[in-house]
PyMOL commands that place a pseudoatom at each C-alpha (Angstrom):
pseudoatom trace, name=CA, resn=MET, resi=1, chain=A, elem=C, hetatm=0, pos=[-5.703, -29.521, 89.750]
pseudoatom trace, name=CA, resn=THR, resi=2, chain=A, elem=C, hetatm=0, pos=[-4.743, -26.380, 91.407]
pseudoatom trace, name=CA, resn=THR, resi=3, chain=A, elem=C, hetatm=0, pos=[-1.750, -25.950, 93.311]
pseudoatom trace, name=CA, resn=SER, resi=4, chain=A, elem=C, hetatm=0, pos=[-0.188, -22.572, 95.571]
pseudoatom trace, name=CA, resn=THR, resi=5, chain=A, elem=C, hetatm=0, pos=[3.081, -22.078, 97.234]
pseudoatom trace, name=CA, resn=TRP, resi=6, chain=A, elem=C, hetatm=0, pos=[3.206, -20.476, 100.918]
pseudoatom trace, name=CA, resn=ALA, resi=7, chain=A, elem=C, hetatm=0, pos=[4.805, -19.314, 103.725]
pseudoatom trace, name=CA, resn=PRO, resi=8, chain=A, elem=C, hetatm=0, pos=[4.253, -22.536, 105.789]
pseudoatom trace, name=CA, resn=ASP, resi=9, chain=A, elem=C, hetatm=0, pos=[2.758, -19.953, 109.177]
pseudoatom trace, name=CA, resn=GLN, resi=10, chain=A, elem=C, hetatm=0, pos=[0.562, -17.037, 106.751]
pseudoatom trace, name=CA, resn=ARG, resi=11, chain=A, elem=C, hetatm=0, pos=[-2.201, -19.099, 105.980]
pseudoatom trace, name=CA, resn=PHE, resi=12, chain=A, elem=C, hetatm=0, pos=[-5.412, -18.120, 106.807]
pseudoatom trace, name=CA, resn=PHE, resi=13, chain=A, elem=C, hetatm=0, pos=[-9.240, -19.675, 106.386]
pseudoatom trace, name=CA, resn=GLU, resi=14, chain=A, elem=C, hetatm=0, pos=[-9.531, -16.751, 102.985]
pseudoatom trace, name=CA, resn=ASP, resi=15, chain=A, elem=C, hetatm=0, pos=[-5.641, -18.298, 102.214]
pseudoatom trace, name=CA, resn=PHE, resi=16, chain=A, elem=C, hetatm=0, pos=[-7.856, -21.600, 100.578]
pseudoatom trace, name=CA, resn=VAL, resi=17, chain=A, elem=C, hetatm=0, pos=[-9.751, -22.032, 97.478]
pseudoatom trace, name=CA, resn=LEU, resi=18, chain=A, elem=C, hetatm=0, pos=[-12.202, -24.279, 95.772]
pseudoatom trace, name=CA, resn=GLY, resi=19, chain=A, elem=C, hetatm=0, pos=[-10.193, -27.154, 94.749]
pseudoatom trace, name=CA, resn=GLN, resi=20, chain=A, elem=C, hetatm=0, pos=[-7.086, -25.970, 95.477]
pseudoatom trace, name=CA, resn=GLN, resi=21, chain=A, elem=C, hetatm=0, pos=[-5.310, -29.797, 95.953]
pseudoatom trace, name=CA, resn=ILE, resi=22, chain=A, elem=C, hetatm=0, pos=[-2.313, -30.546, 97.634]
pseudoatom trace, name=CA, resn=LEU, resi=23, chain=A, elem=C, hetatm=0, pos=[-0.546, -34.662, 97.345]
pseudoatom trace, name=CA, resn=THR, resi=24, chain=A, elem=C, hetatm=0, pos=[1.762, -34.933, 100.002]
pseudoatom trace, name=CA, resn=GLY, resi=25, chain=A, elem=C, hetatm=0, pos=[5.029, -37.132, 99.743]
pseudoatom trace, name=CA, resn=GLY, resi=26, chain=A, elem=C, hetatm=0, pos=[4.655, -41.233, 100.446]
pseudoatom trace, name=CA, resn=ARG, resi=27, chain=A, elem=C, hetatm=0, pos=[5.410, -42.459, 104.252]
pseudoatom trace, name=CA, resn=THR, resi=28, chain=A, elem=C, hetatm=0, pos=[6.253, -45.942, 103.901]
pseudoatom trace, name=CA, resn=VAL, resi=29, chain=A, elem=C, hetatm=0, pos=[4.401, -48.070, 106.799]
pseudoatom trace, name=CA, resn=ASP, resi=30, chain=A, elem=C, hetatm=0, pos=[6.148, -51.479, 108.108]
pseudoatom trace, name=CA, resn=GLN, resi=31, chain=A, elem=C, hetatm=0, pos=[4.674, -53.963, 110.610]
pseudoatom trace, name=CA, resn=ALA, resi=32, chain=A, elem=C, hetatm=0, pos=[6.914, -52.290, 113.508]
pseudoatom trace, name=CA, resn=ASP, resi=33, chain=A, elem=C, hetatm=0, pos=[3.914, -49.084, 112.778]
pseudoatom trace, name=CA, resn=ILE, resi=34, chain=A, elem=C, hetatm=0, pos=[1.167, -52.429, 113.038]
pseudoatom trace, name=CA, resn=ASN, resi=35, chain=A, elem=C, hetatm=0, pos=[2.248, -53.612, 116.083]
pseudoatom trace, name=CA, resn=LEU, resi=36, chain=A, elem=C, hetatm=0, pos=[3.359, -50.832, 118.253]
pseudoatom trace, name=CA, resn=PHE, resi=37, chain=A, elem=C, hetatm=0, pos=[-0.447, -48.945, 116.956]
pseudoatom trace, name=CA, resn=ALA, resi=38, chain=A, elem=C, hetatm=0, pos=[-1.786, -53.033, 118.001]
pseudoatom trace, name=CA, resn=GLY, resi=39, chain=A, elem=C, hetatm=0, pos=[-0.122, -51.336, 121.895]
pseudoatom trace, name=CA, resn=LEU, resi=40, chain=A, elem=C, hetatm=0, pos=[-0.791, -48.189, 121.714]
pseudoatom trace, name=CA, resn=THR, resi=41, chain=A, elem=C, hetatm=0, pos=[-4.206, -48.212, 121.163]
pseudoatom trace, name=CA, resn=GLY, resi=42, chain=A, elem=C, hetatm=0, pos=[-4.646, -52.495, 122.727]
pseudoatom trace, name=CA, resn=ASP, resi=43, chain=A, elem=C, hetatm=0, pos=[-5.993, -53.136, 119.265]
pseudoatom trace, name=CA, resn=ASN, resi=44, chain=A, elem=C, hetatm=0, pos=[-4.418, -56.612, 119.240]
pseudoatom trace, name=CA, resn=TYR, resi=45, chain=A, elem=C, hetatm=0, pos=[-6.894, -58.025, 117.064]
pseudoatom trace, name=CA, resn=PRO, resi=46, chain=A, elem=C, hetatm=0, pos=[-4.909, -60.533, 115.120]
pseudoatom trace, name=CA, resn=LEU, resi=47, chain=A, elem=C, hetatm=0, pos=[-5.479, -59.799, 112.526]
pseudoatom trace, name=CA, resn=HIS, resi=48, chain=A, elem=C, hetatm=0, pos=[-3.352, -56.866, 112.399]
pseudoatom trace, name=CA, resn=VAL, resi=49, chain=A, elem=C, hetatm=0, pos=[-0.561, -59.158, 114.996]
pseudoatom trace, name=CA, resn=ASN, resi=50, chain=A, elem=C, hetatm=0, pos=[-0.671, -62.713, 114.668]
pseudoatom trace, name=CA, resn=ALA, resi=51, chain=A, elem=C, hetatm=0, pos=[0.226, -64.001, 111.421]
pseudoatom trace, name=CA, resn=MET, resi=52, chain=A, elem=C, hetatm=0, pos=[-0.247, -66.902, 111.067]
pseudoatom trace, name=CA, resn=TRP, resi=53, chain=A, elem=C, hetatm=0, pos=[-4.110, -66.745, 111.914]
pseudoatom trace, name=CA, resn=ALA, resi=54, chain=A, elem=C, hetatm=0, pos=[-3.953, -63.636, 108.916]
pseudoatom trace, name=CA, resn=GLU, resi=55, chain=A, elem=C, hetatm=0, pos=[-2.875, -65.868, 105.822]
pseudoatom trace, name=CA, resn=ASN, resi=56, chain=A, elem=C, hetatm=0, pos=[-5.790, -67.933, 107.040]
pseudoatom trace, name=CA, resn=GLY, resi=57, chain=A, elem=C, hetatm=0, pos=[-8.017, -64.818, 106.632]
pseudoatom trace, name=CA, resn=ARG, resi=58, chain=A, elem=C, hetatm=0, pos=[-8.857, -62.759, 103.780]
pseudoatom trace, name=CA, resn=PHE, resi=59, chain=A, elem=C, hetatm=0, pos=[-5.786, -60.225, 102.933]
pseudoatom trace, name=CA, resn=GLY, resi=60, chain=A, elem=C, hetatm=0, pos=[-3.086, -63.540, 103.263]
pseudoatom trace, name=CA, resn=GLU, resi=61, chain=A, elem=C, hetatm=0, pos=[-1.344, -61.233, 105.369]
pseudoatom trace, name=CA, resn=ARG, resi=62, chain=A, elem=C, hetatm=0, pos=[-1.694, -59.078, 108.744]
pseudoatom trace, name=CA, resn=ILE, resi=63, chain=A, elem=C, hetatm=0, pos=[-2.689, -55.459, 106.983]
pseudoatom trace, name=CA, resn=ALA, resi=64, chain=A, elem=C, hetatm=0, pos=[-2.658, -51.947, 108.603]
pseudoatom trace, name=CA, resn=HIS, resi=65, chain=A, elem=C, hetatm=0, pos=[-5.622, -51.444, 111.458]
pseudoatom trace, name=CA, resn=GLY, resi=66, chain=A, elem=C, hetatm=0, pos=[-8.224, -48.228, 109.473]
pseudoatom trace, name=CA, resn=PRO, resi=67, chain=A, elem=C, hetatm=0, pos=[-7.077, -45.695, 112.716]
pseudoatom trace, name=CA, resn=LEU, resi=68, chain=A, elem=C, hetatm=0, pos=[-3.194, -46.302, 111.590]
pseudoatom trace, name=CA, resn=THR, resi=69, chain=A, elem=C, hetatm=0, pos=[-4.612, -44.945, 108.267]
pseudoatom trace, name=CA, resn=PHE, resi=70, chain=A, elem=C, hetatm=0, pos=[-6.364, -42.553, 108.942]
pseudoatom trace, name=CA, resn=SER, resi=71, chain=A, elem=C, hetatm=0, pos=[-3.687, -41.097, 112.160]
pseudoatom trace, name=CA, resn=ILE, resi=72, chain=A, elem=C, hetatm=0, pos=[-0.545, -41.335, 109.409]
pseudoatom trace, name=CA, resn=ALA, resi=73, chain=A, elem=C, hetatm=0, pos=[-3.189, -39.560, 106.273]
pseudoatom trace, name=CA, resn=VAL, resi=74, chain=A, elem=C, hetatm=0, pos=[-4.228, -37.154, 108.952]
pseudoatom trace, name=CA, resn=GLY, resi=75, chain=A, elem=C, hetatm=0, pos=[0.171, -36.725, 109.810]
pseudoatom trace, name=CA, resn=LEU, resi=76, chain=A, elem=C, hetatm=0, pos=[0.879, -36.588, 106.288]
pseudoatom trace, name=CA, resn=VAL, resi=77, chain=A, elem=C, hetatm=0, pos=[-0.373, -33.442, 105.384]
pseudoatom trace, name=CA, resn=ALA, resi=78, chain=A, elem=C, hetatm=0, pos=[0.119, -31.066, 108.356]
pseudoatom trace, name=CA, resn=LEU, resi=79, chain=A, elem=C, hetatm=0, pos=[3.853, -32.693, 107.821]
pseudoatom trace, name=CA, resn=SER, resi=80, chain=A, elem=C, hetatm=0, pos=[3.299, -31.153, 104.405]
pseudoatom trace, name=CA, resn=GLY, resi=81, chain=A, elem=C, hetatm=0, pos=[2.688, -27.126, 106.223]
pseudoatom trace, name=CA, resn=TRP, resi=82, chain=A, elem=C, hetatm=0, pos=[-0.715, -26.611, 104.152]
pseudoatom trace, name=CA, resn=TYR, resi=83, chain=A, elem=C, hetatm=0, pos=[-2.231, -25.790, 106.616]
pseudoatom trace, name=CA, resn=GLY, resi=84, chain=A, elem=C, hetatm=0, pos=[-0.433, -23.646, 108.816]
pseudoatom trace, name=CA, resn=ASN, resi=85, chain=A, elem=C, hetatm=0, pos=[-0.996, -22.895, 112.067]
pseudoatom trace, name=CA, resn=CYS, resi=86, chain=A, elem=C, hetatm=0, pos=[-4.800, -21.772, 110.754]
pseudoatom trace, name=CA, resn=ILE, resi=87, chain=A, elem=C, hetatm=0, pos=[-6.644, -24.611, 111.962]
pseudoatom trace, name=CA, resn=GLU, resi=88, chain=A, elem=C, hetatm=0, pos=[-7.889, -24.091, 115.446]
pseudoatom trace, name=CA, resn=ALA, resi=89, chain=A, elem=C, hetatm=0, pos=[-10.339, -26.915, 116.021]
pseudoatom trace, name=CA, resn=LEU, resi=90, chain=A, elem=C, hetatm=0, pos=[-11.082, -30.682, 114.546]
pseudoatom trace, name=CA, resn=ILE, resi=91, chain=A, elem=C, hetatm=0, pos=[-15.084, -30.165, 114.010]
pseudoatom trace, name=CA, resn=GLU, resi=92, chain=A, elem=C, hetatm=0, pos=[-15.867, -33.363, 112.397]
pseudoatom trace, name=CA, resn=CYS, resi=93, chain=A, elem=C, hetatm=0, pos=[-14.671, -36.202, 110.431]
pseudoatom trace, name=CA, resn=ARG, resi=94, chain=A, elem=C, hetatm=0, pos=[-17.900, -37.740, 107.343]
pseudoatom trace, name=CA, resn=THR, resi=95, chain=A, elem=C, hetatm=0, pos=[-18.043, -40.354, 105.327]
pseudoatom trace, name=CA, resn=MET, resi=96, chain=A, elem=C, hetatm=0, pos=[-14.565, -41.444, 106.172]
pseudoatom trace, name=CA, resn=ARG, resi=97, chain=A, elem=C, hetatm=0, pos=[-14.242, -45.302, 103.852]
pseudoatom trace, name=CA, resn=ALA, resi=98, chain=A, elem=C, hetatm=0, pos=[-11.546, -47.769, 103.993]
pseudoatom trace, name=CA, resn=THR, resi=99, chain=A, elem=C, hetatm=0, pos=[-10.937, -48.880, 100.382]
pseudoatom trace, name=CA, resn=ALA, resi=100, chain=A, elem=C, hetatm=0, pos=[-8.805, -51.307, 100.114]
pseudoatom trace, name=CA, resn=PRO, resi=101, chain=A, elem=C, hetatm=0, pos=[-5.637, -52.689, 102.471]
pseudoatom trace, name=CA, resn=VAL, resi=102, chain=A, elem=C, hetatm=0, pos=[-3.446, -51.488, 103.835]
pseudoatom trace, name=CA, resn=ARG, resi=103, chain=A, elem=C, hetatm=0, pos=[0.307, -54.050, 104.027]
pseudoatom trace, name=CA, resn=SER, resi=104, chain=A, elem=C, hetatm=0, pos=[3.160, -53.615, 105.111]
pseudoatom trace, name=CA, resn=GLY, resi=105, chain=A, elem=C, hetatm=0, pos=[5.770, -52.221, 103.247]
pseudoatom trace, name=CA, resn=ASP, resi=106, chain=A, elem=C, hetatm=0, pos=[2.659, -49.947, 101.839]
pseudoatom trace, name=CA, resn=THR, resi=107, chain=A, elem=C, hetatm=0, pos=[3.466, -46.830, 100.927]
pseudoatom trace, name=CA, resn=LEU, resi=108, chain=A, elem=C, hetatm=0, pos=[1.001, -43.709, 101.433]
pseudoatom trace, name=CA, resn=ARG, resi=109, chain=A, elem=C, hetatm=0, pos=[0.299, -40.399, 100.208]
pseudoatom trace, name=CA, resn=VAL, resi=110, chain=A, elem=C, hetatm=0, pos=[-2.385, -37.871, 100.976]
pseudoatom trace, name=CA, resn=ARG, resi=111, chain=A, elem=C, hetatm=0, pos=[-4.426, -36.388, 98.215]
pseudoatom trace, name=CA, resn=ALA, resi=112, chain=A, elem=C, hetatm=0, pos=[-5.718, -33.572, 99.992]
pseudoatom trace, name=CA, resn=SER, resi=113, chain=A, elem=C, hetatm=0, pos=[-8.477, -31.108, 98.419]
pseudoatom trace, name=CA, resn=VAL, resi=114, chain=A, elem=C, hetatm=0, pos=[-10.686, -27.912, 99.966]
pseudoatom trace, name=CA, resn=ILE, resi=115, chain=A, elem=C, hetatm=0, pos=[-14.132, -29.535, 98.525]
pseudoatom trace, name=CA, resn=GLU, resi=116, chain=A, elem=C, hetatm=0, pos=[-16.167, -26.810, 100.863]
pseudoatom trace, name=CA, resn=THR, resi=117, chain=A, elem=C, hetatm=0, pos=[-15.215, -23.596, 102.965]
pseudoatom trace, name=CA, resn=GLU, resi=118, chain=A, elem=C, hetatm=0, pos=[-18.060, -21.642, 104.562]
pseudoatom trace, name=CA, resn=ASP, resi=119, chain=A, elem=C, hetatm=0, pos=[-18.432, -18.757, 106.871]
pseudoatom trace, name=CA, resn=HIS, resi=120, chain=A, elem=C, hetatm=0, pos=[-18.195, -20.167, 111.069]
pseudoatom trace, name=CA, resn=LYS, resi=121, chain=A, elem=C, hetatm=0, pos=[-20.728, -18.051, 113.261]
pseudoatom trace, name=CA, resn=SER, resi=122, chain=A, elem=C, hetatm=0, pos=[-18.070, -16.157, 114.825]
pseudoatom trace, name=CA, resn=PRO, resi=123, chain=A, elem=C, hetatm=0, pos=[-15.967, -13.660, 112.304]
pseudoatom trace, name=CA, resn=LYS, resi=124, chain=A, elem=C, hetatm=0, pos=[-12.774, -14.486, 113.801]
pseudoatom trace, name=CA, resn=TYR, resi=125, chain=A, elem=C, hetatm=0, pos=[-12.780, -17.933, 111.925]
pseudoatom trace, name=CA, resn=GLY, resi=126, chain=A, elem=C, hetatm=0, pos=[-14.149, -19.797, 108.743]
pseudoatom trace, name=CA, resn=VAL, resi=127, chain=A, elem=C, hetatm=0, pos=[-15.411, -23.309, 108.228]
pseudoatom trace, name=CA, resn=LEU, resi=128, chain=A, elem=C, hetatm=0, pos=[-13.198, -25.803, 105.458]
pseudoatom trace, name=CA, resn=HIS, resi=129, chain=A, elem=C, hetatm=0, pos=[-14.421, -28.960, 104.420]
pseudoatom trace, name=CA, resn=VAL, resi=130, chain=A, elem=C, hetatm=0, pos=[-10.863, -30.801, 102.672]
pseudoatom trace, name=CA, resn=GLY, resi=131, chain=A, elem=C, hetatm=0, pos=[-11.298, -34.280, 101.373]
pseudoatom trace, name=CA, resn=TYR, resi=132, chain=A, elem=C, hetatm=0, pos=[-8.407, -36.891, 101.868]
pseudoatom trace, name=CA, resn=ASP, resi=133, chain=A, elem=C, hetatm=0, pos=[-7.866, -39.641, 99.682]
pseudoatom trace, name=CA, resn=VAL, resi=134, chain=A, elem=C, hetatm=0, pos=[-4.906, -41.679, 100.304]
pseudoatom trace, name=CA, resn=ILE, resi=135, chain=A, elem=C, hetatm=0, pos=[-3.490, -43.697, 97.694]
pseudoatom trace, name=CA, resn=ASN, resi=136, chain=A, elem=C, hetatm=0, pos=[-0.859, -46.898, 98.177]
pseudoatom trace, name=CA, resn=GLN, resi=137, chain=A, elem=C, hetatm=0, pos=[2.549, -46.498, 95.743]
pseudoatom trace, name=CA, resn=LYS, resi=138, chain=A, elem=C, hetatm=0, pos=[0.199, -48.160, 93.079]
pseudoatom trace, name=CA, resn=ASP, resi=139, chain=A, elem=C, hetatm=0, pos=[-1.982, -44.780, 93.511]
pseudoatom trace, name=CA, resn=GLU, resi=140, chain=A, elem=C, hetatm=0, pos=[-4.907, -47.135, 94.694]
pseudoatom trace, name=CA, resn=SER, resi=141, chain=A, elem=C, hetatm=0, pos=[-6.931, -45.415, 97.189]
pseudoatom trace, name=CA, resn=VAL, resi=142, chain=A, elem=C, hetatm=0, pos=[-7.249, -47.076, 100.369]
pseudoatom trace, name=CA, resn=MET, resi=143, chain=A, elem=C, hetatm=0, pos=[-8.609, -44.742, 102.344]
pseudoatom trace, name=CA, resn=ASN, resi=144, chain=A, elem=C, hetatm=0, pos=[-10.945, -41.835, 101.993]
pseudoatom trace, name=CA, resn=PHE, resi=145, chain=A, elem=C, hetatm=0, pos=[-12.546, -39.426, 104.401]
pseudoatom trace, name=CA, resn=HIS, resi=146, chain=A, elem=C, hetatm=0, pos=[-14.390, -35.505, 105.146]
pseudoatom trace, name=CA, resn=TRP, resi=147, chain=A, elem=C, hetatm=0, pos=[-12.958, -33.486, 107.474]
pseudoatom trace, name=CA, resn=VAL, resi=148, chain=A, elem=C, hetatm=0, pos=[-14.704, -29.615, 108.744]
pseudoatom trace, name=CA, resn=MET, resi=149, chain=A, elem=C, hetatm=0, pos=[-11.672, -28.061, 110.236]
pseudoatom trace, name=CA, resn=LEU, resi=150, chain=A, elem=C, hetatm=0, pos=[-12.173, -24.607, 112.123]
pseudoatom trace, name=CA, resn=ALA, resi=151, chain=A, elem=C, hetatm=0, pos=[-9.716, -21.715, 109.930]
pseudoatom trace, name=CA, resn=ARG, resi=152, chain=A, elem=C, hetatm=0, pos=[-9.002, -18.923, 111.953]
pseudoatom trace, name=CA, resn=ARG, resi=153, chain=A, elem=C, hetatm=0, pos=[-9.707, -15.517, 109.381]
pseudoatom trace, name=CA, resn=ARG, resi=154, chain=A, elem=C, hetatm=0, pos=[-6.647, -13.075, 108.302]
pseudoatom trace, name=CA, resn=THR, resi=155, chain=A, elem=C, hetatm=0, pos=[-9.420, -9.788, 108.549]
pseudoatom trace, name=CA, resn=PRO, resi=156, chain=A, elem=C, hetatm=0, pos=[-12.990, -10.697, 110.880]
pseudoatom trace, name=CA, resn=LEU, resi=157, chain=A, elem=C, hetatm=0, pos=[-15.761, -10.440, 109.554]
pseudoatom trace, name=CA, resn=GLU, resi=158, chain=A, elem=C, hetatm=0, pos=[-17.697, -7.362, 109.538]
pseudoatom trace, name=CA, resn=SER, resi=159, chain=A, elem=C, hetatm=0, pos=[-20.255, -7.743, 112.293]
for i in range(1, 159): cmd.bond("trace and resi %d" % i, "trace and resi %d" % (i + 1))
show_as sticks, trace
zoom trace
């Protein structure tokens, strides 16, 4: 595992190298988070908000929405400061997989790894590919996805 230290606002595309990774701090998900997310999005599916319905289902209890898990993961990496202020735009999210349920009381962390870098048509930017593996307190993977972003270069490429 390659790790680095960085100044929060002074990161650029060139600072990200293949294989570089971080492990974020944790955040515990509780039922209030799940209920608030349901209210915010309108996704009041009983698997997330109805205890009696959920206890008879596959997981035996209410679980977090997949998009809530995704949002927490993105937030944990943002809070880490790893990207500094170099990210200009999201290009796409690829190959998202929910691999295990997230339950109230689970503490999530993210292992984020640079999996590819490439030039962009604009010499001011590079394209950064980062793999996110969201893990719970037991180090079990609960979600993974491939995040593709536009990152500012320190020095624009010569045309």
